C-alpha angles and dihedrals in degrees: 000000000000117000093213094086110122094021112116106233138173087264090060090045093055093046091049091052093047092050091046094050094047088050092050090050091052096046090050097037120140122178111284092016098120093099084082087075089080090061096056099076089057092051092051097040103029127180131019102293123069117234097207113024141028095267130044088205092056091048093053091046089055090048089053092055090047089052091050092049090047087058092048096256129135122269115243133217125239088253094063118097110208138115119257087251093062107137090349092131088071088070093065088076108090091207095061110126130203115279117209135291097057097179113054138186115218093216098203090052092055116106093209089235119203109268113218100332123161112210142163117249130210088264090080110122097190090237121200094238095060092196091168092060093042095053099042107112093203102044090242095142126081135158122246119182088347095305129110115251126188121214101221092201090062100035115105094189092241091146096220091127090053090055097051102040106113092207098045085237097142115076139182116227116205129179102256093222093050092045089054094048111097092189097058086235099140122083134148129278125219090281095049092255123136115273128188122222099215093194086067100032117102094184095243089147097221090129088055093050094048104043105109091197095056090234095136123070137163126223119261138200098212095124095045093047092053092047087054091048088054089051131085101263116080115247119214123202112223101200122203118232090244087074088092107116095353095122100038135266096302093065098071121175089262090059100047094090096047090045092057091043087056088061090055100263116140089230143323120248121191115242088213084085089063088045090060091051091047089051094053092048094048091047092054091044092051095051092044100044109028119114099345096064104010132029092226140350124231124200119250108202097098105070095196092053092046092047091049092051092049093046097048101029107035092159090061096042091106087064091065108097116259091209115127113253121254088252093058097040090052092046093050090048091052094048092048091057096037109038115200094022127126125232127214116192111216115198152118101272137098092190092060087069088061093045093052090052093063115115093241093050103041094088089053105044115036099178140015122202129173125227088252092056093046088052087061088053091051090052093047091053092040092229111188106208093193091058096051119109109236120242128195111302118261122302108288105275117164126256088248092054091051088049091067087089094071128064110267093021097103094053092044092053091051091047092050091049093049090049089052092049099036111020093181096052116106115217125196117199134196123180139182136189124202119036093258090061092039090057091052089049090056094045089058091045090052089052090055097253093125103042108152093018135126108228125202121195127187120184093206120066104245095023130260090335085071097050121139091252098053126117109197130063111275097241092050091049092049090053091049092050091051090051090049088052092054093059092051112120089211122057105192133033093248088065089067116122088208097073091111087069091058090049088052091054094047094046095045094242089150132028120284115184117231 
């Protein structure tokens, strides 16, 4: 995994400017105004000399594709002849959903990085011992002018030479996006550029977050959300618990609601309420079903983890919890209390966009935006967090519900709930973060190593605070979430005053699509 997460780079800077400009365009939009799209690349990349790449024209072309993706449109290849405004009028419709694929590679922005190549660096000292040559099982290493050289046609990438070099002069180059992909979904196309196998991809967005060339981007609904905000129906922001600390110290919990109101939302509701309801449901399911009906139960709130498990382990798919995710539970609660409203989920996750697009969820969650995209909206509206008048803090979720944002937090919340309900019940837990580790967890579960266990999987290393759409460094966000837990008036999920909503769902008191 790349160590550049949490460092503000030129890639983040370009993305921020694109999101902000698309937000400004939508806030100011008047019918027939989309021609202004053509002006935005010149605002972001002004002048005659590119700031980031060799060509200012290439940089603007990449910005154009980022703009289109930010409006939910398809990325185009360099061979396609069409203006940036092509099909843009479709984005004026607030009900436009994401069309696959969600995660896209802007091919002409891709660096065609080496993919799993072992090579000798300039640090080679041409030592007398030649341990690299002696240990190579294929005779792929020779010495030319006193320096080690690897024959790539013979090399099998075993890495033994890397391990024995006393100068650490032999290195393995991996495509960063492929290295970050826990589904092995990224290979090379005929030009050596990254290519996504969408049959394997679960839209976790880790490739997006780890590409140092900014060549990978997901589609967004910034334009559509703002058009809905400008419409007649009130739009509520359902804000994920990982929001803590995402926008800096001036956006305290007491200012989250006024901050979202400043964007035009009717109000902001914390999704940690839905996390409490999800906890209670999964606790009941675990006690009722494990081990009598299922060998183990795996949590369901991370859509990328759940999709990975179902794709790769179909025989164990029934062991993934059927509980509705916190996003969906919160959205249904909001729509029950505010009929006719729209709901925008605001969170850290690219995969939530895919979840919200499912046929059974579309009537509940109208829009999904990441923290990074919302930051662009804050910039477009020039919201000054320091100047906001604080309101009451969020809506009374428990500390356990807010802890869903951090790896291990979901399982801990369920364990605490089970202990409150059934004090004599012993609960064994196993958890994994990152899809590589999640796959290993499921392999062991399939082999019967975790019978009777509660399993937690998180696609992003660190949990939701490390999602592809986050803004702050992971460690800083984790600390902020823990602080937000400490100020919760309720400790465990069973303390939630919203349990009647869960009863309503279970008893069919309001409509749930098939």
